[in-house]
C-alpha positions, 0 to 999 in steps of 0.5 A: 505503500504502508499501513496506518491506523488510529483509535481514540475512545473508551476502550483499550487503545494499545490493544486496538491499535496493535490489532489494526496494525496486525490486520494491515501487516500485508502493507508493510513488513520492515518496521512498526510503531505506535504513538499514544496521547494522554488526557494531559497532553503527553505523547509517548512513542515506541517503534521497532524493526520487523513485523508488528509482533517483533517490532512492538514486543512485550517490553515496548508495549509494557512501556506504553502500558505504564503510561496513565490516562491514555485516550488515543493513539496512532500506528504504522507498518512500513514499506519503504518508498524513500529513505531506504531501510533506515531506522530513522524513517520508522513511523509514526514520526514525532515532531513539536516544541514545548507548547505543541507536539504531534505524531504523523503517520502516512501511506504514500510517497512525497516525490518532491521531498528534497525541495520541501526539505530545502524550504525547511532548511534541512540539509541531509533529508534521508526520506520523505516521512520526516520531511512531511511531518516537519513540514506539516508541523511548521504549517500548523504553527503558522495557523496557531497549532491548527493541523486541520488548516495545515492539511487544507493547504498541504497539497499546494506544496506536495507532489505525490500521494498521501493518506495521513493520520495525525495525533496531537497533544491536545489530544486530537486525531486528524486524518486526511487523503490527498485530493487525488485520492491515491491511497485508501483510508477509512474511518468508523465512529461508534458514539464515543469510539473513533477508529482509523485504518488504511483498509476497510477489512481491518475495521470490519475485523477489529471492531466487529461492526461490519460495513459500518465504516465510511471511506475518507473522500479524496481531499477530505479532512476529518478531526476527532477530539474525543467528543466532536467529529468535524469534517472539512475538505481542502479547497485545492481541486485536482482530478480524482485518480485512485491508484489502480495497483491497490486493486491489482495487488496491494489491498486485501481481497476482503477490503473495499476501495472507492466503493469497489470490492477488491475481490470482485475487481480482481475476478473481473481482471481475470475474466478480461485477461482471458479475453485479451490474452487467451492461452492453450492449456490444460490447467489454470494455476494461480500464483498464491495468494495475489493471483488467485482471484484473477485465476478464478476469473480466467478459469470461468471465462476460458472454461479451463479447470482451476487447480492449486498447483502452488502452495505458499509459505505464509510465514515468509512474507510478501516478496514485492514489498521485501527489501531488494536484497531479500526478494530472490531468497524469498521467491525461492523459499516462499513457494512449494509445487504440487507435482501431481497437478502440473506434471505433464500438463500445459500450465496457464500460470496467472499472477496479478502483475510482473514488476521486476520479474524475479519471482516469476522467473523462479516460479516458471523454472520450478514448474518445469522442474516439477514436470510441466510440459509448457508454462504460459504466463498470463498477467491480470494487469498490463506491462509495468513499465514506469516508476511510481511516485505515489507509494510504490518502491520503484523509482527507476525504469531500469528495475522494470522487466517490461521496460527493459524487454522490447516485447512479449517474446523477449519477456517470455524468454527472460522468464523462460516461459512458452508465452506471456500475455497481459491484460489491457488498460481498457480491461483493467478499467472495466474490471475496476468499474470507476471512471478515473484511475491512476495507471501511470505505472502502466502508461507513463501518464502521471496525474501531475500537470506538466510532469512526466517520468523523466521530470519526476525521477529527477525530482525524486532521486537526488 
């Protein structure tokens, strides 16, 4: 999971992209970058580690502002799913030759990037971002520097998922989603201004044009050169299967994905959870912030009162998308507990998901220290048992609590909870409300013909 953004128009290009990236900060906290293009075809890039305000500090932004006649740019916030936490994988990636240059930023994961690297003759591939950018550039060169034609055939070579934005030296911005439509992407065109963002909420907030965006369709390619907007589609057809984890956790609650409100879907998940896994308790307490909407739904359906028993430190960041060595520290520092809400009470603790179990184990322990008489964990999604190869940093089943544990009782013991209950796949489908979703992380049923978890793991892990 990452966040991508772009803008071409008559406004302040750098400020607009910075603003979009800040609104997408929840999608990646490891690095950030911006690439801009000038009217004369020059491309300039700055990247850095950390949050947007750290990675793109005043010195780096001043470098960009010294460039004349900037007409467009793209940006990226990174959450690594391959290549570890290497500086070399900070995006956008700049590729090209003396005749044609382009910058590439994408959200997703390319599971077969090692085999793609082999086709390119790259010996030491250290992540999928550089490989994808180089591969797309080579394809574009074959089509006479035409990125649109390259994106049409890219799905022939890729196993995985991507939403992508490309800035060329023409200059031009091109955006696309893979034919499965795993990851979100939306655009807004207001006459002479063209905006791109991973999530609709970023476009609403930054542009002020509420709900005037349109989502990029699965397999769709949109190109803008500052005057004309062109729409086309990859001829490669696959079943549409957007990632259900966008609804469960990744996306902001004020975003829309495939026409479905993220907030509404999460409230419905809580309602379905109350039916699938009821709990005897005195109070419903959400894990903030991602469990709050589901807790509202659970409270409504169960009749149990909802109270804020946990306070989140918003300056710590999202634990799930933090580097592995930081997750335990973050789970300890991130949450405070309101003793008057939980002391002497049976707490029904609601969260969106349990992946590795690090955060939940810490929260249950501290609820007990705050005086909770019982802690019943309820999870708005099914057990997370399989790795994702389309944009989540879980490349091995051994990392997953529900894979290691043999059943609900064992999971409850691992978390030191009195009980654990999960939503069902059917409940999740009903909550999201669209016919097809990718739920491979829960079921192991991947939307790639002939490929199961074993085959994908071998492909992804060298």
